Structures are given as C-alpha cells and as structure tokens.
ROMI-358134 format. One record per residue: x, y, z of N, C-alpha, C, CB in turn; residue in one letter; residue number from 1; chain. Coordinates in pm, 1 decimal, padded with zeros to 6 digits. Glycine has a CB too. Layout:
N
<rec <X, Y, Z>, <X, Y, Z>, <X, Y, Z>, <X, Y, Z>, "A", NUM, "A">
...
***
This chain:
126
<rec <-08038.2, 05660.6, -02710.7>, <-07936.5, 05617.2, -02762.8>, <-07817.0, 05575.6, -02695.8>, <-07913.7, 05691.0, -02834.2>, "X", 1, "A">
<rec <-07828.6, 05454.9, -02712.3>, <-07689.1, 05400.2, -02591.3>, <-07581.4, 05364.1, -02748.9>, <-07743.8, 05184.4, -02442.3>, "X", 2, "A">
<rec <-07448.2, 05383.7, -02691.2>, <-07315.2, 05311.9, -02800.5>, <-07177.7, 05278.7, -02668.9>, <-07237.7, 05478.7, -02965.5>, "X", 3, "A">
<rec <-07158.1, 05183.8, -02778.2>, <-06989.7, 05121.1, -02714.8>, <-06920.5, 05158.6, -02804.3>, <-06950.3, 04951.7, -02692.6>, "X", 4, "A">
<rec <-06783.5, 05137.1, -02753.9>, <-06671.9, 05161.1, -02854.1>, <-06575.1, 05025.7, -02894.2>, <-06576.1, 05278.5, -02787.8>, "X", 5, "A">
<rec <-06646.6, 04969.4, -03015.4>, <-06553.8, 04850.5, -03022.2>, <-06371.4, 04887.4, -03138.9>, <-06682.1, 04707.0, -03109.2>, "X", 6, "A">
<rec <-06290.0, 04787.9, -03111.5>, <-06203.3, 04841.4, -03150.9>, <-06143.9, 04782.1, -03285.0>, <-06130.9, 04849.9, -03052.4>, "X", 7, "A">
<rec <-06085.7, 04805.3, -03393.0>, <-06077.8, 04848.1, -03515.1>, <-05910.4, 04725.6, -03511.9>, <-06077.4, 05057.8, -03538.8>, "X", 8, "A">
<rec <-05882.1, 04658.0, -03625.4>, <-05790.8, 04596.7, -03624.9>, <-05650.8, 04675.1, -03600.8>, <-05805.8, 04531.9, -03729.4>, "X", 9, "A">
<rec <-05648.0, 04772.2, -03618.1>, <-05539.1, 04843.6, -03599.3>, <-05499.2, 04944.0, -03444.1>, <-05552.3, 04924.0, -03719.7>, "X", 10, "A">
<rec <-05579.1, 04860.5, -03397.6>, <-05605.5, 04929.9, -03213.6>, <-05666.6, 05021.2, -03225.4>, <-05484.9, 04987.4, -03113.2>, "X", 11, "A">
<rec <-05772.6, 05123.9, -03262.5>, <-05792.1, 05283.2, -03230.2>, <-05958.2, 05191.6, -03249.6>, <-05712.6, 05456.6, -03366.0>, "X", 12, "A">
<rec <-06008.5, 05278.6, -03198.0>, <-06189.1, 05290.8, -03155.7>, <-06288.9, 05397.0, -03170.7>, <-06210.6, 05280.7, -03018.9>, "X", 13, "A">
<rec <-06378.1, 05275.3, -03208.3>, <-06482.4, 05394.5, -03317.5>, <-06585.3, 05335.4, -03193.1>, <-06534.9, 05353.0, -03554.2>, "X", 14, "A">
<rec <-06734.3, 05459.9, -03199.1>, <-06851.4, 05420.5, -03143.3>, <-06906.1, 05378.2, -03189.2>, <-06912.5, 05470.0, -03103.2>, "X", 15, "A">
<rec <-06968.2, 05219.6, -03174.7>, <-07102.4, 05236.7, -03294.4>, <-07264.0, 05172.8, -03191.1>, <-07057.0, 05087.3, -03484.4>, "X", 16, "A">
<rec <-07320.8, 05290.8, -03248.4>, <-07480.8, 05301.7, -03167.4>, <-07521.1, 05163.7, -03149.6>, <-07616.1, 05384.8, -03262.4>, "X", 17, "A">
<rec <-07558.3, 05076.4, -03022.2>, <-07601.9, 04896.7, -03051.5>, <-07705.6, 04925.6, -03044.8>, <-07568.5, 04759.5, -02955.8>, "X", 18, "A">
<rec <-07815.4, 05052.2, -03050.9>, <-08019.3, 05079.6, -02995.2>, <-08102.0, 04983.9, -03113.5>, <-08102.6, 05314.4, -03026.5>, "X", 19, "A">
<rec <-07997.5, 04938.9, -03253.4>, <-08054.2, 04946.5, -03324.3>, <-08064.5, 04676.4, -03321.2>, <-07969.3, 05091.5, -03456.0>, "X", 20, "A">
<rec <-08118.4, 04656.0, -03402.4>, <-08125.9, 04551.7, -03417.0>, <-07988.1, 04464.5, -03389.6>, <-08180.6, 04550.1, -03527.7>, "X", 21, "A">
<rec <-07960.4, 04343.9, -03342.8>, <-07898.1, 04249.4, -03312.9>, <-07804.1, 04203.3, -03435.4>, <-07989.1, 04159.9, -03264.8>, "X", 22, "A">
<rec <-07871.8, 04197.2, -03540.6>, <-07783.7, 04155.8, -03676.1>, <-07742.7, 04314.9, -03704.6>, <-07888.3, 04064.0, -03829.3>, "X", 23, "A">
<rec <-07771.9, 04411.1, -03705.8>, <-07691.7, 04495.5, -03785.7>, <-07614.6, 04530.6, -03708.9>, <-07741.9, 04596.2, -03851.0>, "X", 24, "A">
<rec <-07633.0, 04585.0, -03581.9>, <-07505.4, 04596.8, -03502.6>, <-07418.1, 04498.5, -03531.3>, <-07523.5, 04594.8, -03363.0>, "X", 25, "A">
<rec <-07471.3, 04320.2, -03561.5>, <-07327.1, 04284.1, -03534.2>, <-07244.6, 04261.7, -03696.3>, <-07327.6, 04126.4, -03429.7>, "X", 26, "A">
<rec <-07336.0, 04295.6, -03710.3>, <-07240.1, 04321.7, -03842.1>, <-07172.4, 04451.9, -03872.9>, <-07317.5, 04300.9, -03962.7>, "X", 27, "A">
<rec <-07179.7, 04576.7, -03821.7>, <-07150.5, 04672.9, -03817.6>, <-06961.2, 04644.8, -03687.9>, <-07309.6, 04760.3, -03774.7>, "X", 28, "A">
<rec <-07041.5, 04579.0, -03606.7>, <-06876.2, 04570.2, -03459.9>, <-06785.7, 04413.0, -03604.9>, <-06973.0, 04433.1, -03151.4>, "X", 29, "A">
<rec <-06820.9, 04347.9, -03643.0>, <-06729.2, 04227.3, -03701.8>, <-06638.9, 04348.4, -03871.7>, <-06886.8, 04033.6, -03771.5>, "X", 30, "A">
<rec <-06745.2, 04433.3, -03885.4>, <-06622.3, 04493.3, -04012.0>, <-06570.9, 04559.8, -03933.0>, <-06657.1, 04585.9, -04156.2>, "X", 31, "A">
<rec <-06584.8, 04648.7, -03828.0>, <-06479.9, 04741.6, -03760.3>, <-06343.1, 04648.4, -03719.4>, <-06553.2, 04815.8, -03613.0>, "X", 32, "A">
<rec <-06437.9, 04517.9, -03632.9>, <-06330.5, 04463.0, -03627.7>, <-06230.8, 04350.7, -03679.9>, <-06343.5, 04456.8, -03558.3>, "X", 33, "A">
<rec <-06291.1, 04361.1, -03782.7>, <-06202.2, 04314.7, -03976.8>, <-06085.6, 04433.4, -03985.4>, <-06351.3, 04351.5, -04175.4>, "X", 34, "A">
<rec <-06116.8, 04530.0, -03972.0>, <-06072.2, 04618.8, -04061.4>, <-06039.3, 04732.8, -03984.1>, <-06164.1, 04644.8, -04166.6>, "X", 35, "A">
<rec <-05835.1, 04822.4, -04066.7>, <-05814.4, 04975.4, -03969.2>, <-05965.1, 05074.2, -03992.5>, <-05644.3, 05091.7, -04047.6>, "X", 36, "A">
<rec <-05884.1, 05162.5, -03912.5>, <-05985.4, 05274.8, -03891.2>, <-05930.7, 05357.9, -04042.9>, <-05962.9, 05376.3, -03712.3>, "X", 37, "A">
<rec <-06014.5, 05492.9, -04065.2>, <-06018.1, 05555.5, -04185.6>, <-05887.1, 05634.1, -04166.3>, <-06153.1, 05640.2, -04215.0>, "X", 38, "A">
<rec <-05788.1, 05684.9, -04092.1>, <-05699.9, 05766.0, -04046.8>, <-05595.8, 05636.3, -04103.2>, <-05713.7, 05825.8, -03874.6>, "X", 39, "A">
<rec <-05565.3, 05508.2, -04014.8>, <-05486.5, 05453.1, -04069.5>, <-05483.1, 05404.9, -04234.8>, <-05481.2, 05373.1, -03990.2>, "X", 40, "A">
<rec <-05578.9, 05344.8, -04238.8>, <-05548.7, 05341.7, -04403.1>, <-05545.7, 05441.0, -04492.7>, <-05629.9, 05273.5, -04465.5>, "X", 41, "A">
<rec <-05609.2, 05589.3, -04420.3>, <-05521.8, 05669.1, -04575.4>, <-05397.2, 05683.3, -04521.0>, <-05577.8, 05847.3, -04642.2>, "X", 42, "A">
<rec <-05348.8, 05679.9, -04379.8>, <-05203.7, 05622.3, -04412.3>, <-05097.9, 05548.1, -04448.1>, <-05176.4, 05619.4, -04384.2>, "X", 43, "A">
<rec <-05200.8, 05409.4, -04503.3>, <-05144.6, 05363.5, -04565.7>, <-05148.0, 05404.9, -04692.0>, <-05159.7, 05272.3, -04545.4>, "X", 44, "A">
<rec <-05269.8, 05459.9, -04755.4>, <-05228.2, 05428.6, -04877.7>, <-05129.2, 05515.3, -04954.0>, <-05333.8, 05416.0, -04945.0>, "X", 45, "A">
<rec <-05104.7, 05658.7, -04841.0>, <-05034.7, 05773.4, -04842.4>, <-04873.0, 05726.9, -04872.4>, <-05062.0, 05852.7, -04700.0>, "X", 46, "A">
<rec <-04862.4, 05631.5, -04765.6>, <-04729.8, 05566.8, -04778.2>, <-04710.9, 05470.8, -04918.7>, <-04710.7, 05474.9, -04642.3>, "X", 47, "A">
<rec <-04813.4, 05372.1, -04877.3>, <-04820.2, 05291.8, -05112.9>, <-04799.0, 05373.4, -05169.3>, <-04974.1, 05233.4, -05222.9>, "X", 48, "A">
<rec <-04829.9, 05514.0, -05179.3>, <-04831.9, 05601.4, -05299.9>, <-04605.7, 05675.8, -05291.0>, <-05012.2, 05769.6, -05257.2>, "X", 49, "A">
<rec <-04619.7, 05724.6, -05135.7>, <-04445.4, 05718.5, -05149.4>, <-04439.7, 05637.2, -05268.8>, <-04347.2, 05638.1, -05010.1>, "X", 50, "A">
<rec <-04432.6, 05501.7, -05202.4>, <-04321.3, 05425.3, -05242.8>, <-04324.2, 05404.4, -05389.1>, <-04316.8, 05297.7, -05171.9>, "X", 51, "A">
<rec <-04427.9, 05345.3, -05488.5>, <-04491.0, 05363.1, -05568.4>, <-04437.4, 05510.5, -05608.8>, <-04620.3, 05333.3, -05532.1>, "X", 52, "A">
<rec <-04441.7, 05598.6, -05531.9>, <-04375.7, 05718.3, -05722.9>, <-04538.3, 05802.1, -05793.6>, <-04294.1, 05532.9, -05938.8>, "X", 53, "A">
<rec <-04632.4, 05762.4, -05677.0>, <-04761.6, 05851.8, -05743.9>, <-04769.7, 05970.3, -05677.1>, <-04911.6, 05785.1, -05733.1>, "X", 54, "A">
<rec <-04785.3, 06075.4, -05713.9>, <-04842.3, 06212.0, -05626.7>, <-04964.1, 06220.6, -05561.6>, <-04856.1, 06325.2, -05706.5>, "X", 55, "A">
<rec <-05000.0, 06288.2, -05502.5>, <-05111.0, 06324.4, -05391.2>, <-05224.0, 06331.4, -05530.8>, <-05079.0, 06504.7, -05271.9>, "X", 56, "A">
<rec <-05340.6, 06316.5, -05489.7>, <-05439.5, 06288.4, -05618.7>, <-05483.9, 06453.6, -05532.7>, <-05581.9, 06100.2, -05636.1>, "X", 57, "A">
<rec <-05569.2, 06555.4, -05700.3>, <-05645.0, 06643.0, -05634.9>, <-05731.1, 06615.0, -05599.6>, <-05670.2, 06725.2, -05673.2>, "X", 58, "A">
<rec <-05885.6, 06682.3, -05558.0>, <-06031.9, 06671.7, -05603.8>, <-06070.9, 06584.7, -05386.4>, <-06057.2, 06516.9, -05819.3>, "X", 59, "A">
<rec <-06238.9, 06660.3, -05478.6>, <-06299.3, 06550.1, -05342.0>, <-06264.4, 06467.1, -05264.9>, <-06369.2, 06477.5, -05357.7>, "X", 60, "A">
<rec <-06290.4, 06382.1, -05117.8>, <-06235.3, 06285.2, -05106.8>, <-06312.3, 06171.2, -05164.4>, <-06202.1, 06278.2, -04989.3>, "X", 61, "A">
<rec <-06393.1, 06205.2, -05227.4>, <-06490.1, 06092.8, -05285.9>, <-06396.0, 06008.5, -05400.2>, <-06642.2, 06171.4, -05366.6>, "X", 62, "A">
<rec <-06309.4, 06158.6, -05433.0>, <-06320.8, 06113.3, -05591.6>, <-06194.9, 06083.1, -05600.0>, <-06369.7, 06220.9, -05712.4>, "X", 63, "A">
<rec <-06132.3, 06118.3, -05521.1>, <-05956.8, 06039.9, -05448.4>, <-05985.9, 05863.9, -05448.6>, <-05916.0, 06102.6, -05213.7>, "X", 64, "A">
<rec <-06163.0, 05875.1, -05327.9>, <-06136.2, 05693.7, -05310.2>, <-06192.1, 05615.5, -05424.7>, <-06219.6, 05620.8, -05167.0>, "X", 65, "A">
<rec <-06256.9, 05706.7, -05565.5>, <-06248.3, 05635.8, -05585.9>, <-06141.3, 05650.7, -05773.8>, <-06380.6, 05590.8, -05540.8>, "X", 66, "A">
<rec <-06067.8, 05667.3, -05751.8>, <-05979.3, 05747.7, -05876.8>, <-05839.3, 05641.6, -05775.7>, <-05974.9, 06004.9, -05882.1>, "X", 67, "A">
<rec <-05831.3, 05670.6, -05706.4>, <-05669.0, 05548.7, -05645.9>, <-05667.8, 05434.8, -05683.9>, <-05644.5, 05504.7, -05484.0>, "X", 68, "A">
<rec <-05810.2, 05346.7, -05727.7>, <-05829.0, 05202.5, -05759.1>, <-05753.6, 05217.5, -05966.3>, <-06057.4, 05149.1, -05726.7>, "X", 69, "A">
<rec <-05843.6, 05326.8, -05974.9>, <-05830.4, 05359.3, -06126.2>, <-05697.8, 05301.6, -06191.8>, <-05831.2, 05520.8, -06147.2>, "X", 70, "A">
<rec <-05621.8, 05435.9, -06065.4>, <-05495.4, 05482.2, -06106.3>, <-05397.5, 05399.5, -06143.3>, <-05446.8, 05549.3, -06022.2>, "X", 71, "A">
<rec <-05426.2, 05297.5, -06001.2>, <-05284.7, 05146.8, -05952.5>, <-05354.0, 05043.1, -06066.3>, <-05296.3, 05043.1, -05716.9>, "X", 72, "A">
<rec <-05483.2, 05012.2, -06125.1>, <-05503.3, 04940.6, -06244.5>, <-05396.1, 04962.1, -06329.5>, <-05623.1, 04972.8, -06308.5>, "X", 73, "A">
<rec <-05433.2, 05099.2, -06380.5>, <-05369.9, 05127.7, -06490.0>, <-05231.1, 05148.5, -06474.0>, <-05424.9, 05227.1, -06545.4>, "X", 74, "A">
<rec <-05126.1, 05144.0, -06381.8>, <-05008.8, 05108.3, -06372.6>, <-05008.6, 04968.9, -06388.5>, <-04953.1, 05152.5, -06263.6>, "X", 75, "A">
<rec <-05067.6, 04898.8, -06341.9>, <-05023.1, 04776.2, -06379.5>, <-05025.0, 04747.2, -06477.8>, <-05060.7, 04696.4, -06338.9>, "X", 76, "A">
<rec <-05188.4, 04790.9, -06529.9>, <-05168.9, 04768.8, -06726.1>, <-05013.6, 04821.8, -06776.0>, <-05308.7, 04899.6, -06836.6>, "X", 77, "A">
<rec <-04965.7, 04901.7, -06782.5>, <-04864.6, 05042.8, -06787.9>, <-04733.3, 04883.8, -06794.7>, <-04867.6, 05209.2, -06585.6>, "X", 78, "A">
<rec <-04744.9, 04828.1, -06637.5>, <-04632.1, 04751.7, -06580.1>, <-04617.1, 04608.5, -06668.9>, <-04663.7, 04722.4, -06411.9>, "X", 79, "A">
<rec <-04754.1, 04589.5, -06701.0>, <-04725.0, 04423.6, -06784.4>, <-04757.4, 04493.0, -06941.0>, <-04876.2, 04249.4, -06727.6>, "X", 80, "A">
<rec <-04760.0, 04543.0, -06958.4>, <-04707.4, 04596.6, -07124.9>, <-04558.1, 04616.8, -07124.0>, <-04778.2, 04761.5, -07179.5>, "X", 81, "A">
<rec <-04494.8, 04658.1, -07013.6>, <-04336.6, 04698.1, -06980.8>, <-04277.4, 04545.9, -07009.8>, <-04301.2, 04764.9, -06792.3>, "X", 82, "A">
<rec <-04333.2, 04465.5, -06935.2>, <-04247.7, 04382.6, -06969.2>, <-04278.9, 04248.1, -07041.6>, <-04190.6, 04366.0, -06867.1>, "X", 83, "A">
<rec <-04336.6, 04291.7, -07130.2>, <-04356.4, 04199.2, -07282.5>, <-04365.7, 04338.6, -07411.0>, <-04555.6, 04078.0, -07278.4>, "X", 84, "A">
<rec <-04306.4, 04419.2, -07325.9>, <-04254.7, 04475.6, -07493.7>, <-04116.9, 04408.6, -07484.0>, <-04237.5, 04681.7, -07528.7>, "X", 85, "A">
<rec <-04104.7, 04499.4, -07668.2>, <-03956.7, 04447.7, -07759.6>, <-03894.2, 04611.7, -07690.3>, <-03972.9, 04422.7, -08009.3>, "X", 86, "A">
<rec <-03744.5, 04547.3, -07698.5>, <-03670.4, 04613.4, -07633.8>, <-03646.8, 04763.1, -07674.2>, <-03569.1, 04543.7, -07630.7>, "X", 87, "A">
<rec <-03662.7, 04758.3, -07773.8>, <-03639.4, 04897.4, -07882.2>, <-03752.2, 04998.2, -07819.8>, <-03679.4, 04859.1, -08082.7>, "X", 88, "A">
<rec <-03884.6, 04961.5, -07784.2>, <-04038.1, 05040.1, -07695.2>, <-03982.8, 05005.9, -07621.1>, <-04206.7, 05008.3, -07690.1>, "X", 89, "A">
<rec <-03907.7, 05015.1, -07529.9>, <-03917.2, 05014.8, -07401.5>, <-03929.9, 05189.2, -07283.1>, <-03785.1, 04923.3, -07382.9>, "X", 90, "A">
<rec <-03821.1, 05231.1, -07375.7>, <-03800.2, 05368.3, -07375.5>, <-03964.3, 05417.1, -07366.7>, <-03706.6, 05421.0, -07517.4>, "X", 91, "A">
<rec <-04035.2, 05380.7, -07475.7>, <-04145.6, 05515.9, -07448.5>, <-04285.7, 05439.1, -07338.1>, <-04231.8, 05585.5, -07652.5>, "X", 92, "A">
<rec <-04282.2, 05349.5, -07332.2>, <-04337.2, 05258.8, -07252.7>, <-04293.7, 05272.0, -07062.5>, <-04285.3, 05119.0, -07329.1>, "X", 93, "A">
<rec <-04125.0, 05285.8, -07074.0>, <-04112.3, 05387.1, -06975.2>, <-04132.6, 05559.9, -06844.1>, <-04072.0, 05372.6, -07014.6>, "X", 94, "A">
<rec <-04155.4, 05598.1, -07088.6>, <-04225.1, 05705.1, -07068.7>, <-04377.0, 05718.9, -07030.0>, <-04205.1, 05760.3, -07167.3>, "X", 95, "A">
<rec <-04403.4, 05646.3, -07061.5>, <-04586.3, 05634.9, -07022.1>, <-04606.4, 05600.2, -06871.2>, <-04677.3, 05490.9, -07116.9>, "X", 96, "A">
<rec <-04534.3, 05453.5, -06827.6>, <-04517.4, 05466.3, -06622.7>, <-04473.9, 05599.5, -06614.1>, <-04372.8, 05350.4, -06520.9>, "X", 97, "A">
<rec <-04396.0, 05677.5, -06673.0>, <-04342.8, 05807.0, -06573.7>, <-04510.4, 05917.2, -06550.7>, <-04175.5, 05925.0, -06690.4>, "X", 98, "A">
<rec <-04563.8, 05882.4, -06700.3>, <-04662.9, 06037.2, -06695.5>, <-04776.2, 05951.2, -06583.9>, <-04761.2, 06110.4, -06905.1>, "X", 99, "A">
<rec <-04807.3, 05837.1, -06639.6>, <-04953.6, 05768.5, -06532.4>, <-04919.4, 05790.6, -06396.1>, <-04986.9, 05580.0, -06540.1>, "X", 100, "A">
<rec <-04730.2, 05807.4, -06359.0>, <-04726.1, 05828.7, -06205.4>, <-04730.1, 06006.5, -06219.5>, <-04560.8, 05747.8, -06115.3>, "X", 101, "A">
<rec <-04755.4, 06040.1, -06275.2>, <-04715.6, 06228.8, -06266.4>, <-04849.8, 06272.8, -06243.4>, <-04643.5, 06324.5, -06431.7>, "X", 102, "A">
<rec <-04976.3, 06214.1, -06280.6>, <-05093.8, 06287.2, -06386.6>, <-05138.8, 06204.5, -06147.0>, <-05187.0, 06181.5, -06652.1>, "X", 103, "A">
<rec <-05246.5, 06283.1, -06170.2>, <-05286.3, 06377.0, -06038.6>, <-05417.9, 06446.6, -06019.0>, <-05195.2, 06489.2, -06030.3>, "X", 104, "A">
<rec <-05510.1, 06424.7, -06133.8>, <-05600.9, 06528.0, -06139.1>, <-05771.9, 06373.2, -06040.6>, <-05614.6, 06613.1, -06380.2>, "X", 105, "A">
<rec <-05807.3, 06397.0, -05976.6>, <-05890.8, 06273.8, -05968.0>, <-06021.1, 06275.5, -06046.6>, <-05924.2, 06247.6, -05826.4>, "X", 106, "A">
<rec <-06030.7, 06381.8, -06102.6>, <-06154.5, 06356.8, -06151.0>, <-06110.1, 06333.3, -06349.0>, <-06271.1, 06510.6, -06094.8>, "X", 107, "A">
<rec <-06063.0, 06391.4, -06390.8>, <-05931.8, 06277.1, -06541.4>, <-05947.1, 06207.3, -06493.1>, <-05755.6, 06273.5, -06589.5>, "X", 108, "A">
<rec <-05908.1, 06090.0, -06342.1>, <-05900.2, 05909.1, -06376.6>, <-06020.3, 05915.6, -06407.8>, <-05865.1, 05777.3, -06252.8>, "X", 109, "A">
<rec <-06083.9, 05938.1, -06351.3>, <-06308.5, 05882.4, -06345.7>, <-06277.5, 05923.9, -06442.2>, <-06482.8, 05953.6, -06246.1>, "X", 110, "A">
<rec <-06327.7, 06033.9, -06533.8>, <-06355.8, 06033.9, -06669.4>, <-06285.2, 05948.0, -06753.8>, <-06342.1, 06149.9, -06714.8>, "X", 111, "A">
<rec <-06152.7, 05937.9, -06720.8>, <-06104.0, 05807.3, -06828.8>, <-06060.2, 05691.4, -06746.0>, <-05964.1, 05846.7, -06935.2>, "X", 112, "A">
<rec <-06166.1, 05624.9, -06710.5>, <-06102.9, 05525.8, -06612.4>, <-06120.9, 05436.4, -06700.9>, <-06159.5, 05495.6, -06465.5>, "X", 113, "A">
<rec <-06143.2, 05413.5, -06833.8>, <-06159.3, 05284.0, -06929.8>, <-06008.3, 05329.8, -07066.1>, <-06378.5, 05283.0, -07020.2>, "X", 114, "A">
<rec <-06001.1, 05418.6, -07028.1>, <-05913.2, 05485.1, -07160.7>, <-05761.6, 05569.1, -07113.6>, <-06028.4, 05618.5, -07245.7>, "X", 115, "A">
<rec <-05766.5, 05539.8, -07020.9>, <-05682.2, 05645.7, -06913.6>, <-05541.6, 05613.8, -06974.9>, <-05692.4, 05605.2, -06717.1>, "X", 116, "A">
<rec <-05456.9, 05472.9, -07067.4>, <-05387.8, 05471.3, -07113.8>, <-05338.1, 05534.5, -07256.1>, <-05393.9, 05392.5, -07089.2>, "X", 117, "A">
<rec <-05445.0, 05483.4, -07364.2>, <-05480.9, 05552.3, -07443.7>, <-05430.5, 05738.1, -07498.1>, <-05592.6, 05525.7, -07400.4>, "X", 118, "A">
<rec <-05535.2, 05772.5, -07388.0>, <-05526.6, 05920.1, -07344.1>, <-05363.8, 05973.9, -07296.7>, <-05636.7, 05935.6, -07207.4>, "X", 119, "A">
<rec <-05285.5, 05929.4, -07251.7>, <-05201.7, 05964.6, -07205.8>, <-05081.2, 05973.8, -07294.3>, <-05198.6, 05904.1, -07111.8>, "X", 120, "A">
<rec <-05136.3, 05807.1, -07380.4>, <-04992.8, 05769.1, -07481.0>, <-04981.3, 05864.5, -07554.1>, <-04989.6, 05641.7, -07580.8>, "X", 121, "A">
<rec <-05142.9, 05954.5, -07600.3>, <-05148.6, 06005.3, -07770.0>, <-04996.5, 06066.9, -07792.9>, <-05288.2, 06152.0, -07806.9>, "X", 122, "A">
<rec <-04950.6, 06103.6, -07702.0>, <-04841.0, 06267.2, -07723.0>, <-04710.6, 06168.7, -07762.6>, <-04799.3, 06404.0, -07526.1>, "X", 123, "A">
<rec <-04689.0, 05945.8, -07674.7>, <-04617.0, 05922.8, -07683.9>, <-04592.8, 05876.2, -07855.4>, <-04609.6, 05864.2, -07580.1>, "X", 124, "A">
<rec <-04457.5, 05798.6, -07867.6>, <-04444.1, 05784.4, -08030.6>, <-04445.7, 05598.0, -07968.4>, <-04253.3, 05880.5, -08142.1>, "X", 125, "A">
<rec <-04563.2, 05522.4, -07934.7>, <-04532.7, 05433.6, -07908.3>, <-04583.5, 05264.0, -08015.1>, <-04569.3, 05463.8, -07779.2>, "X", 126, "A">
***
C-alpha cells in the first residue's frame, strides 16, 4: 500500500492511499487541495461560535457537527424576525435570540431541527 502526502488549502498535509483507481485518487486529492484540514475547520468553527456568542455544544462529534448547522439556521431565522418585528415586540425577540445562543445540547437541536424557535419561544410572550 503506497501513499503520498497532499497539502490542504490551510497548509497542513494529509496522507492519501494512491493504490486506488486514478479517478478515486484524483477526486480525493482535489477535495484535499480545496479544503481546510479537520483541525483548522474545527478551530475556525470555534472562533466563529465565540464571535457569534454561541456556547460550545455538548454531545458526540457527529451530533455536534449536525447540530451546528441547525442552530446557525435557527439564529438566522430569529435575526430575520428581529429585523421585521414591531418595536414593542423587539425585547421579546431579543430574549429569544439570547436563549438560542444559550442552548448547547446537540441532541436537542437535532431533535428539534424544524421547530426549535417554537420550542424555545414557548416560555416567552411573543
């Protein structure tokens, strides 16, 4: 089994088995050259979470990866609602935004991927 090192866009290297067919190997190499390594991507996501205000998710690595997109989409929906909310309702929407930022259970986000706003907003008078 022969392998070669290929460089990610971030500058880190990944070892790839080159014994497979040319097509399979070339697709892997192109993907590697166009993307960051897993460590850099995770670090970028953590920094983005810190600047956005999210807490760190609890759960397995796979659950956290799935939940990340769900909670970002939910926050974007809440932000869109805040932009169009009446002035008198804005405080309640801001409280909903704070609660979205505080929820950090990955399994909960996956379970409520379509109704997260409704579930969180039940305790708030919107």
